[in-house]
N, C-alpha and C positions, 0 to 999 in steps of 0.2 A: 625317686619321689613318690612312684606308686606304691612301693613297700612302705614309705613313710606313712601315707595315706591310709593303707590298709591296716598297719599297726595301730593307728591312733584315729580310726575311724570314729568311734564311739565319742572320743573327746572333740573332734572336729564337728560331729553332729550336735553334741550339746552347745558349742559356741555359735553355730549357725543359727540353732533354736533359740539360744538366747537373744541374738541380735533382732531375728524374726518378732520375738514377742516384745521385746523392748520397743521396736516400732509400732506394733499393732496396740500396746497398751500405752503409748505416748510417754515412755519413760517409767512407767509405774512399776514394771517389772524390775528394773535395774535400781530400784532405792534401797537404801541401807536396811530398812524395816523388812522390805520383802525378801530380800537376799538372805536376812537372818531367819526369817520363817522358813524359807527353802531348805537352809540347812537342817532345821528342825524337821521338817517334812521328809527329807531324805534319811535321817538317822534309822528309823526303823527298818525300811526295806534295805538300807545298806548294811545293816547289821545281819540281816537275813540273807542278803545276797552274797555277803562273804563266805557264810557257812554253805550255801548253794553252790558257790563255785568249787568248793572242794568236793562236794557230792557229784557234781556234773563232770568235773575232771577225772573222776574214776569211772565214767560211763554209767552212772546211776541217776537217780531222781528222788526227790523227796516231796510228796503231796500232802504230807501231814503238817506242815509248819504253821498254817494258819490256825488250825484246830489246836495245836499245841500252845500257840499264842494266847488263844481264848483261855485254854485250861490253867495256864500258868498264871494269868491274870486272875481266874477266879481262886486260885490257890492264895493269892494276896488277898482278895477281898474276902475270902471265908476267915481266914487266920485275922485279918484286922478287924472284921465286924462281928461276925458270929461268934469267934472265939475270943473277942475282945482284947486282942493285942495291941491296938491302937492306944490302949491306956498306958502302955508300957515305953511310949515316947521313942526315941532312937533304937533302944535295944528290940522293942517289937517290931520296928519296921525292918531292921536287919534281919530279925528271924523270918518275917513275911517274904523279903527278898530271897533268903536262902531256899525257903519252901518253893517258890516260883522257879529258881534255877534249877533246885532238885528234881521239881516235875518234869521239867524239860529234859534234864539230863537223863533220867530214868526212862523216858519214852524214847529219847535216841538210843540208849543203850539197848532197848529192845529190839528197836528196828535194826540195829547194827548186827545183834546176835543172830536175828532171823535171816538177815540177808547173808551175812558172812558165813555163819555156821552151818546153817540149812541150806544155803544156797538158793534161796528163794528170790524170784525177781522182785527189785527194789519197787517197781511200781505197784505190784499186788500188795506187798507188805505195807508201804506208806500209804496206800489208799484205804487200807483196813483201819490203819491207825488214825487216819483222818476222821473217820466215822466213829470210832471208839472215843478218840479224846474229845470230839465234839458233844457226844453222848455223856460223856462224863461231867463235862464242863456245865451242861443243862442239869443233870441229875444234882449235882453238888449245890447249885446255885438256886434249885427249883424253877429254873426257866426264867429268873428275874435278875436284873442287875443289883450289884452290891455296891453301895456307896453311902457316905463319902469316905475317902481313905484318911488316914493320918495326916497331918499337916506336915509332918516329917518327910513324906515321899514328895511334896509338892516341888522343892527346888530341882529335884531330878529332871522335871519336865519344864519348869518355867524359871529356873535359876540362871545367872550369867556371871561369869567371871569378871574380875575388876579389868579395868583397862590396862594395867601393868601386867597382870597374870595374862591378859589376851595376847599382848605384845610378845611377852616370853613364849607362850605356846606356839604362836604364829612363826616366830624365829626357829623353834625346834623343829617344827614341821617342814618349812622350807629348807632348813640344814639337812634334814633326813633325805629330803628329794634330792638336794645338790649333790650331797654324798654318794647317793645311789647312782646319779648320772655320771658323776666324775668316775666311779669306778666302771661304769658302763662305756665310756669312751664316746666317741661320736655318737654312736647308736644309743646310748644312754641318755645324753643331752636331748637329742631329738625326740625320744619317747617320754621324756619326763618335763618337757617344756610346758606342756599344756596343764599338768598339775600343778606346776609352779605359777603360771598364770592364774588358774583357779584360786590357788591359795591367797595369792596377792589380792585379787579382786574381792573375795569373800573376807579377806582379813581388813580391807579398808571399810568395808561395810560394818563389820563387828566394831572396830575401833570408833566410827562415827555414830554408832547406835547405841547399844547398851552392853556392848562386849560379847566375849566368846558364850554361846548357849551351853550351859552343863550338858544338856542331853547330846549334843554334838561331841562331847568327849568321849562318850561311849562309842560312838563311830569311828573316831580317830583311832581309839585303843584297840577296837576290833580289827580294823583294816591294817594297822601296824603289826599287831600280834600274828594274824592270818598270813600277811604279806612275809612276815620274817619265817614263819613255819615253811611257806612254800619255797622260798628262795635259799634258805640257809641251813635248813635241816634234812636229814635222811628221810623223815617222814613226808616231806614235801616233795622228795625226788621220787619216792616210792608212789605217791599219789599220781604223778605225771607217768610213770612207768605202767602202772596198772591201766590208766586210760589209754594209752597208746597201744598197749599189747598185753592183755593180763597173762596169757598164757606164757609168753616170753619172759614176763616180770617174774612169773612164779618159777620157772627153771633158771633164772638168773639168781635165785636167792631172796627176792624181795618178799616181805611177811605180807601176802595179799589179804589173808583173812583178818589178821589184827590191824592192818592199815584201814581196810574198808569199815571194821567196826568202831574204830576210834573216829573215822569220818562223820559217821552218822550219830555217834555219841556227842560229838562236837556240835553238829547241827542242831542236835535236841537242845543242847546248853544254850546256844545263842537264840533259840527259839523261846526258852524261858527267860532270857534276858529281855528279848523284844516284848514279851508279855509283861514283864515288870515296868518297863519304860511305858508301854500304852497306857497300863492302868494308872501310872503316875500321872500322865498326860491328861486322861480322860477324867482323873479323880473319881474313879469307880471301874467296877469289873463287870463286864458285859459277856455272857456265854456265848453270844452271837458275833463277837468281835473277831477281827481275823479272817473274815471271808475274802477269799481271792488273794490273801497275802502270797501265797505260793505263785500265783500268776505273776505278780509284780516281782518277785525275785527271780522267777525264772527269765521273764523278759529283760531284767537289769543285766543279768549274767550273759544271755544271749546277745543282747546290744553290745555288751563290752567285749565282744570277740571269743568268748569261751565257746567250744564246740560242743554240741550235744552228744557228740560220739566220744568225747573224752579226750584226755591227752594234750589239749592245747587251750590256754588262756591264761588270764591272772586275775589278782583281787584289784589291782588299780583299775583294770579295765571294766569290772564290775562296778566299781565306784562310779565310773564315768556313766555306766548304764543307769545306776540308781539315780545319779543326778538327772540324767535325761528323762528318767520317767517322772521324778518329782517335779521337773521343770514343765512338763507336758500337763501335768495336774494342775499346777500352780497358775500357769498361763492361761489355762482354759477358765479356771475358777476366776481369774481377773477379768477375762472377757465374757463371763456369764454362760459359758458353754456346759450345758446339761451333763452330769457325770456319765449317762448311758453311753453318749458319744465317746467319752474317753476309754471305756471298756472296749468298744469297737476299734477304735485306733490303736490300743495296745495288743490286740489281737492280730491286726493287720501287721504292726511292728514285728510281732515274734515271727510271723510268716515269712515276711521279707527277710529278715536277718538271717533264719535258718535256711532259706533258698539261697542266700548269698554265700553262706558257709559251705554249704554243699557245692555250689559251682566253683568256688575257689579250690576245694579239695579235689575236684574232679580235673580241674586244671593243672 
C-alpha cells in the first residue's frame, strides 16, 4: 500500500486538492465550464513540464524556457504584424508558427551543444540563455506588445472539437491508458487507475460543455509522444541511464553527449510550441510573457515524482504535477486569493517535494 501511495502521490494529491476546492467553492470548481478552463490552463505548463521531465531525468536543468516562450511569441508577432504575414491567411499563420518552433529549436540546440559538447554546467548555460532570449524579445519588439494576431490562430486557443470527435478522442486516450495498464499487469492497473479516472471526469465535463478544447490536443500529443519516447525507445532508456549514473552509462556504450544534446533541443522546441500557443491565446505577443514559467514547469516535474538528481520519474507523473499546479491557481482565483500567495505556495511545495524525495532516497 505504501509503495502504491508513493508511486501515485501526485495523482492522490490532485484528487484531494480537487475535493477540498470543490467544497471551498461550493461546487464551482467541479463545474463543466471550470474543468474545461482548467484543461486549457494546464496545457502550457504541461507541454513545458513534459520537456523539463526529460531534462531533469538526465540530471540537468533548463532555466531559459520562460524567456524562450516570450521570444517565440515575439517571432509570431513580428512576422504576423511587422512583416505583414497575417494578410496571407492560413499560409502566413503556418509560416509564423514554423518561425516560433524554429526559434525555440535553435535556442535549444545552442543550449544542448554548449552543455553536451563543451561540458559546461546546464545551470550556467540556461541561465545565460534566459537573459539573452529575454533581451532579444525586448529588442525585436521594441519593448512593446504586438497585436492583434491573424484570426487563423484563434482556434488554436479558443476552438473546440465537436461532441462526436470529443467522444472518439476520449475513447482513444482511455484505450491507450488501459492498454498500458494491461501490459503492466497488476502494478500497471494500480498506477494508471488515477489517469483513467481523470480522463473520465474531464471527459464528462467536455461532453456536457462545448467539447474537447483544441488547445488541450497539443498537451495530449506532447504527453503521448514524450511518454512513448521514454518507455519504448533507446533514446528514453539512455536518458534514464545517464541520470542514474552518467559515467557508468558512458562505459556501457550509451551515447551520452548526443542524448543530452537532443534532450535540450527538444526542450527548446517545446518552448517554441508553448510560445506559439500562448500568443494565440492572448491574441498578442508580449516580450515580458513567460516569466516564472520555468518555476511552474520545475514544480510540476518535482510534484510528479521526478528526482532532481535524475534517473527517476515519468512524464505521466509530471502531467499530474501540472494539473496540481493549475488546480492551485484555478482554485485560488475562484476564492479570490491574490496571485502573490500562489507564488509563495508554489515555492513551499517545491521545497517540501524535494525534501520528501531526498528522505525517500536516503531511506
